[in-house]
C-alpha positions as CSV (number, residue, x, y, z in Angstrom):
1,M,100.1,89.4,73.4
2,T,101.0,93.0,72.8
3,I,103.9,94.6,74.7
4,H,103.3,98.7,74.8
5,W,106.5,100.1,75.6
6,C,105.9,103.5,76.9
7,G,108.9,106.0,76.9
8,T,111.9,106.6,74.1
9,G,114.4,108.3,76.3
10,L,117.7,107.7,76.3
11,S,118.1,104.9,78.8
12,A,115.2,103.2,76.7
13,I,116.4,102.6,73.4
14,P,118.8,99.4,73.7
15,G,116.1,96.8,75.5
16,L,113.2,98.5,73.0
17,R,115.1,97.5,70.0
18,R,116.2,94.3,71.4
19,L,112.4,93.0,71.7
20,I,111.5,94.7,68.5
21,E,114.3,93.0,66.5
22,A,113.2,89.6,68.3
23,G,110.0,89.8,66.3
24,H,107.4,90.4,69.4
25,D,104.5,92.1,68.9
26,L,105.1,95.5,70.3
27,T,103.4,99.0,69.8
28,V,106.0,102.0,71.0
29,W,104.2,105.0,72.7
30,N,106.0,108.4,73.3
31,R,104.9,111.9,73.6
32,S,107.0,113.0,70.6
33,Q,106.3,110.6,67.7
34,D,109.5,112.2,66.0
35,K,111.6,110.8,68.8
36,A,110.8,107.4,68.6
37,Q,110.9,107.5,64.9
38,A,114.2,108.8,64.9
39,A,115.1,106.0,67.7
40,V,113.5,103.0,66.5
41,G,111.8,104.0,63.2
42,D,114.0,102.0,60.8
43,L,112.9,98.6,63.0
44,T,108.9,99.5,63.1
45,Q,106.4,101.8,62.4
46,N,104.0,101.0,65.0
47,I,104.6,103.8,67.1
48,Q,101.8,106.0,68.9
49,A,101.7,109.3,70.4
50,F,101.2,108.7,74.2
51,D,97.6,109.0,75.7
52,L,96.5,107.6,78.7
53,D,93.0,106.7,77.3
54,A,94.4,105.7,73.9
55,L,96.7,103.4,75.8
56,A,93.8,101.8,77.7
57,E,91.6,101.6,74.5
58,A,94.8,99.4,73.2
59,T,95.4,97.0,76.0
60,Q,93.9,93.6,75.9
61,S,94.3,91.0,78.8
62,G,97.5,89.3,78.9
63,D,99.4,92.2,77.3
64,I,102.6,93.9,78.9
65,I,102.9,97.4,79.7
66,V,106.4,98.6,80.0
67,S,107.0,102.0,81.6
68,M,109.9,103.9,80.7
69,L,108.5,107.6,81.4
70,P,109.0,109.5,84.5
71,G,108.2,107.9,87.8
72,D,104.9,109.9,88.4
73,W,103.3,107.8,85.5
74,H,104.4,104.0,87.0
75,V,101.3,104.0,89.2
76,P,98.8,105.4,87.1
77,L,100.3,102.5,84.4
78,A,100.3,100.3,86.8
79,K,96.7,100.4,87.7
80,L,95.8,100.4,84.1
81,A,97.4,97.4,84.0
82,V,95.7,95.9,86.8
83,A,92.2,96.9,85.6
84,K,92.9,95.3,81.7
85,G,94.0,92.3,83.3
86,A,97.8,93.1,81.6
87,H,101.3,92.8,83.1
88,F,103.5,95.9,84.1
89,V,107.2,96.5,84.0
90,S,109.3,99.3,85.4
91,S,113.0,100.0,86.0
92,S,112.0,102.2,89.4
93,Y,112.1,101.2,93.1
94,I,108.7,99.9,94.2
95,S,106.8,102.7,95.9
96,P,104.2,102.3,98.8
97,E,101.4,103.1,96.5
98,M,103.1,100.3,93.7
99,Q,103.2,97.8,96.7
100,A,99.7,98.5,97.7
101,L,98.3,97.3,94.4
102,D,99.7,93.7,95.0
103,S,96.6,92.2,96.4
104,A,94.7,93.9,93.4
105,A,97.2,92.4,90.8
106,R,97.7,88.9,92.5
107,A,93.4,88.5,92.1
108,A,93.6,89.9,88.6
109,G,96.4,87.4,87.9
110,V,98.9,89.8,86.8
111,A,102.6,90.5,87.4
112,L,103.8,94.1,88.5
113,V,107.6,93.8,87.9
114,N,109.6,96.8,89.2
115,E,113.4,97.3,89.9
116,V,114.5,95.4,87.2
117,G,116.9,98.0,85.8
118,L,120.7,98.7,86.8
119,D,120.4,99.9,90.0
120,P,117.9,98.6,91.5
121,G,118.0,95.6,89.2
122,I,121.2,93.8,88.5
123,D,122.4,94.6,91.9
124,H,119.4,92.9,93.2
125,L,120.6,89.9,91.3
126,M,124.0,89.8,92.2
127,A,123.1,90.1,96.1
128,H,120.3,87.4,95.5
129,W,123.4,85.2,93.8
130,L,125.7,86.0,96.7
131,M,122.9,85.0,99.5
132,A,122.5,81.5,97.6
133,D,125.8,80.9,97.6
134,Y,126.8,81.7,100.8
135,R,123.7,79.9,102.3
136,A,125.0,76.6,100.2
137,S,128.6,77.0,100.9
138,D,130.2,75.5,104.2
139,A,130.4,78.9,105.7
140,F,126.7,79.1,106.9
141,G,126.0,78.6,110.0
142,P,124.9,80.1,113.7
143,G,127.0,83.0,115.2
144,N,128.1,84.4,111.7
145,E,128.9,88.2,111.8
146,Y,128.0,89.6,108.2
147,E,129.2,92.8,106.1
148,F,127.3,93.9,103.4
149,L,127.4,96.6,100.4
150,S,126.6,97.0,97.3
151,Y,127.8,100.6,95.7
152,C,127.1,101.8,91.9
153,G,127.7,104.5,89.7
154,G,127.6,106.1,86.2
155,V,130.7,107.8,85.9
156,P,132.6,109.3,82.7
157,K,134.7,106.9,81.6
158,H,137.6,109.9,80.7
159,P,137.3,112.0,84.0
160,N,136.9,115.9,84.0
161,P,137.8,118.0,86.5
162,F,134.0,118.3,87.8
163,R,134.6,114.2,88.6
164,Y,131.0,113.7,87.0
165,K,128.9,114.2,83.6
166,F,125.2,113.9,83.0
167,S,123.6,112.1,80.4
168,W,120.2,114.0,81.0
169,S,118.7,116.8,83.5
170,P,121.2,117.1,86.6
171,L,117.9,118.1,88.6
172,G,117.3,114.5,89.7
173,V,120.9,114.3,90.9
174,L,121.2,117.6,92.8
175,K,118.0,116.5,94.7
176,A,118.5,113.3,95.4
177,L,121.7,115.1,97.5
178,R,119.1,116.5,99.4
179,S,117.7,113.3,100.6
180,P,118.3,111.5,103.6
181,S,119.4,107.7,104.0
182,T,119.6,105.1,106.4
183,S,122.1,101.8,106.5
184,I,124.0,100.0,109.2
185,R,127.4,101.0,110.4
186,D,129.2,99.2,113.4
187,F,126.0,97.0,114.0
188,T,123.8,100.5,114.5
189,P,121.7,102.4,112.0
190,L,123.5,105.3,110.5
191,K,121.0,108.0,109.5
192,V,122.4,111.0,107.8
193,S,120.3,113.9,106.3
194,R,123.1,114.6,103.5
195,P,125.1,112.3,101.5
196,W,128.5,113.7,102.4
197,D,128.0,113.2,105.9
198,A,128.5,109.7,105.5
199,L,131.1,109.6,102.6
200,T,133.9,106.9,102.5
201,S,136.1,105.3,100.3
202,Y,135.7,102.2,98.4
203,T,138.5,99.8,96.8
204,A,136.6,98.4,94.0
205,P,138.6,94.6,92.9
206,L,138.6,95.3,89.4
207,P,141.4,93.8,87.6
208,Q,143.3,96.8,88.3
209,P,141.9,97.6,91.6
210,E,140.7,101.4,91.7
211,Q,139.5,103.5,94.6
212,F,136.3,105.5,94.6
213,E,134.1,107.7,96.8
214,V,130.9,106.1,98.2
215,Y,128.4,107.0,100.2
216,P,124.9,105.7,101.5
217,N,121.7,106.1,99.0
218,R,117.8,105.9,100.1
219,D,116.9,103.7,103.2
220,S,119.2,100.5,103.1
221,L,117.4,98.6,105.6
222,P,114.1,97.0,103.9
223,F,116.6,95.1,101.4
224,M,117.9,92.8,104.2
225,A,114.9,91.1,104.1
226,E,114.3,91.5,100.2
227,Y,118.0,89.8,100.1
228,G,116.9,87.0,102.8
229,F,118.7,88.3,105.8
230,D,117.4,86.4,109.0
231,P,116.2,88.9,111.7
232,D,118.8,87.5,114.2
233,W,121.6,87.8,112.3
234,R,124.4,90.2,113.7
235,V,125.2,92.6,110.9
236,R,128.1,94.8,111.4
237,S,127.2,96.8,108.1
238,F,124.5,96.9,105.3
239,V,124.6,99.6,102.9
240,R,123.3,100.3,99.3
241,G,125.0,103.2,98.2
242,T,126.1,105.2,95.1
243,L,129.8,105.6,93.6
244,R,131.9,108.8,92.3
245,L,135.2,109.5,90.9
246,N,137.7,110.0,93.7
247,G,137.9,113.6,93.9
248,W,134.0,113.9,93.6
249,A,133.5,115.5,97.0
250,D,136.4,118.0,96.6
251,A,135.0,119.2,93.2
252,W,131.6,119.2,94.3
253,K,132.1,121.1,97.8
254,D,130.9,124.5,96.7
255,V,127.7,122.4,95.4
256,F,127.4,121.0,98.9
257,A,127.5,124.1,100.6
258,E,124.8,126.4,98.8
259,I,122.4,123.2,98.8
260,E,122.2,123.2,102.2
261,T,121.0,126.9,102.1
262,L,118.1,126.1,99.7
263,E,114.9,126.3,101.0
264,G,111.0,126.9,99.6
265,A,110.1,128.0,95.9
266,D,113.6,130.3,95.9
267,G,115.4,127.3,96.4
268,E,113.5,125.2,93.6
269,A,114.4,127.7,91.5
270,R,117.6,128.2,91.8
271,L,118.5,124.2,91.9
272,K,117.0,124.6,88.5
273,Q,119.0,127.2,87.4
274,M,122.0,124.9,88.7
275,S,120.8,122.2,86.6
276,D,120.8,124.3,83.3
277,Q,124.3,125.3,83.7
278,F,125.5,121.9,85.2
279,W,124.0,120.6,82.0
280,A,125.5,123.3,79.7
281,D,129.1,122.7,80.9
282,N,129.0,119.1,81.8
283,A,127.2,117.1,79.4
284,Y,128.4,114.4,77.7
285,D,129.8,115.2,74.0
286,E,128.3,113.2,71.3
287,G,129.8,109.8,71.3
288,E,131.4,110.6,74.4
289,P,131.7,107.1,76.6
290,D,130.2,106.7,79.8
291,R,131.2,104.3,82.5
292,V,129.2,102.2,84.9
293,V,130.5,100.1,88.1
294,L,128.8,98.1,90.4
295,C,130.1,96.2,93.4
296,V,128.2,93.7,95.2
297,A,130.0,92.2,98.6
298,L,129.1,89.5,101.3
299,T,131.6,89.4,103.9
300,V,130.9,86.9,106.4
301,R,133.4,86.4,109.5
302,R,133.3,83.7,112.7
303,D,135.1,84.5,115.4
304,G,136.6,87.5,113.9
305,V,137.9,85.6,110.7
306,A,136.7,85.7,107.4
307,V,134.6,82.3,106.2
308,Y,133.3,83.8,103.3
309,D,134.3,87.0,101.0
310,K,132.7,87.2,97.6
311,T,132.2,90.2,95.5
312,Y,130.6,90.3,92.4
313,V,131.8,93.5,90.3
314,L,130.7,94.7,86.7
315,D,132.6,97.4,85.0
316,A,130.8,98.6,81.6
317,W,131.4,101.4,79.1
318,G,129.9,103.2,76.1
319,D,130.8,101.7,72.8
320,A,128.9,101.3,69.7
321,R,126.2,99.2,70.9
322,G,125.1,102.8,72.6
323,T,126.2,103.9,76.6
324,A,126.5,101.3,79.2
325,M,123.9,103.0,81.3
326,A,121.2,102.3,78.4
327,R,122.3,99.0,78.0
328,L,122.4,98.0,81.6
329,V,118.9,99.6,82.1
330,S,117.2,98.9,79.4
331,V,118.4,95.4,78.3
332,T,117.6,94.4,82.0
333,V,114.1,95.5,81.6
334,A,113.6,93.2,78.3
335,L,114.6,90.2,80.2
336,A,111.7,91.2,82.6
337,V,109.3,91.4,79.7
338,E,110.7,88.2,78.0
339,A,110.3,86.4,81.4
340,L,106.9,87.7,81.6
341,L,106.2,86.3,78.1
342,T,107.5,82.8,79.1
343,H,105.3,83.1,82.6
344,D,108.0,82.7,84.4
345,I,107.4,85.4,87.2
346,A,103.9,85.0,89.2
347,A,101.2,87.6,89.8
348,G,101.7,90.4,92.5
349,V,103.9,93.0,93.0
350,H,107.9,92.1,92.3
351,A,111.2,93.2,92.2
352,A,114.3,91.8,90.1
353,P,114.1,87.8,91.1
354,R,115.7,85.6,93.3
355,D,114.8,82.4,91.1
356,P,118.5,80.7,90.5
357,K,117.1,80.0,87.1
358,L,116.4,83.7,86.1
359,V,119.2,85.0,88.0
360,T,121.5,82.8,86.0
361,R,119.8,83.9,82.6
362,W,119.7,87.2,83.0
363,M,123.3,87.7,84.7
364,A,124.6,85.6,81.5
365,E,122.8,88.6,79.6
366,V,124.5,91.3,81.8
367,D,127.9,89.9,81.1
368,R,127.4,90.2,77.3
369,Q,126.4,93.6,78.0
370,A,129.4,94.6,80.2
371,Q,133.2,94.6,79.1
372,H,134.1,93.1,82.7
373,L,131.8,90.9,85.3
374,Q,133.5,88.7,87.9
375,I,133.0,87.2,90.8
376,V,136.1,87.6,93.5
377,D,136.9,85.5,95.8
378,R,139.1,86.7,98.5
379,L,139.0,83.4,100.1
380,A,140.3,81.6,97.4
381,G,143.8,80.0,96.7
């Protein structure tokens, strides 16, 4: 069984090195063999120039294809995996095209595992833990009212005036600011066309509580079923969103105003120009630590009184092991690969696992990758 790891970008390296160091049969595929050589050449010389035909020829039944490539490659590589009787792993969201491969994957007896990075990924594990813990508690019962939040953000450990720094091209961040979102606020779906239209404040329960600016991201509603919310539950709020340093919205207000005006080809060209300027002005310096903060919380009330109120909180930053973002994304991907090697994931299209055994195992490794990981119980004591 060979692991075909495709892509050696900045967020891929710690997980890739983990698998190579463990002695697995692994081939590295990358468009630039020189970049792959610089990243892992001290551990392996099994580095190939990425080419779909060459990968197809090398892939055997039972192998695992890992895509750390741009999102456009995920579905083609997943289709290749199904055709070859191989498994597939990516950290990206499950697209409709990926979900459509579920029946074929089950028929082929292979798993297509997605959403196993940081966000999505570790946030799912935290949500599954909280939901299992709540269902096993005395608080579980009919008539309760629910509030759920999941906020994640990569921010500079040493804040700058722009209140944000970039590890790679800012274009993706700029395009995300033009994306609509749907969440639940006050029992009602909240739909906004731009993130800043739903900006709020959130105090993370870190050892020293810290306030952040937060906003909904994408469509939160499908994750209610993913996390095990019953359809008849009374849900006051449900949001999966992005976390930014305090002052971010003010520092970016001119960016927001301009983005609103951009349209068509000229607008895309201007976005690219803005991206290039942001990269020049606000990229991380060599060796400068990044930071990741992730908070997932479930609050349950009965007759207006909280009967369950826990937050899973993570704080991590760059150190000698690499950036926090790279560790948390790629090591989690590596955990998915290891779970496939031990046959712990069934055939079909899947997101991060809810199996308590895997959640416990994976979160123990997340604890080793983060500087702080804690379950805060506001009702304790």
